[in-house]
N, C-alpha and C positions, 0 to 999 in steps of 0.2 A: 517445654516442647513447642516448637513453632508449627503452625499449620501452613502447608504449602498452598499457594494460590491456585485457584481454578482458572483454566483457560477455556473459554467457550468459543465455538466456531462462529463464523460470521453468519452462517445460515441459521443457527440456533438463536443468535441475538436478534436477527431480523424477524424471525417467527414470533418471538416473545414481544418485541417492540410493536409488531403489527397487531398482535392480539390486544396489547395495551392501548394502541391508538384507536382500534375499533370500538372500544368501550363496552364490549359485551360482558366483561368481568372486571372487577376492580383490580387495582395494582396489588393489593394485599392478597386477593385470591390467586392471582398469577404467581406471586412470590411464594405462597405456600405450596402451590402445585409443582413448581419447578425448583423448589428449595433454593430460592434466591432472596437477596435483600431487596426490599421495595425501592430503595434509593437507586439500586443498580438498574432496575427495570425502568424507573423514571428517566435515568440518564440515557438509556438506549432509546426510549420513546422520543425524548427531546432531540437526540441526534438524528433519528429517522425523520422527524418533522422538519428540522432545520436543513438537513442535507438532501431531503427528498427531491426538491426542484433540480438539484445538480445532476441527479440520475438521468433526467430527461433532457438535459442541456445538450444540444448537438454540436457544441463548439469543442469537439474532441481533436480538432486540428492542431491546437496549440501544443499539447503534450507530444503529439506525433511530430510536429515541426521541431520541437526541442530535441527529440530523439534523433531526427535526421541531421540536425546541426551538430550534435555531439558525435554522431557516427562519422561525419565528414571530417571533423577535427581529429578524431582518432586515426582515420586512414591517412590523413596528411602527416601526422606524427610518425606513423609506421613507415611511410615513404621516406621521410627525412632520416629516420634512424637507419634504414636500409642503406641509404646513400652514404651516411657516415661510416657504417660498417665496411662497405666496399672500399671507401677511401682509406680507412685504417688498414685493411688487409693489403692494399697495394703498397702503402708506405712501410708496413712491417715486413713485407716479403723479403727484402734484402738482408734483414737482420736474422732470419731464421735458417 
């Protein structure tokens, strides 16, 4: 009988990793409190420490710029498809 995986919310992961980073309790104490494996807490703590500076990085314009570029491409494609559809309707009108 297989055991299903537990999925933890990002808020829960952040709280546990923050407790581990503070160092008030050992990782083993946190693991027993939250019924988690110590390696999992260590992983979350490492991710918090490594990705922490990215949270405060103000260069959020790049993903926004990519989104705007993608949106422009999609609108262009929609316009092209509409023109093709109108052309096909005009050419197919005599046959119907």
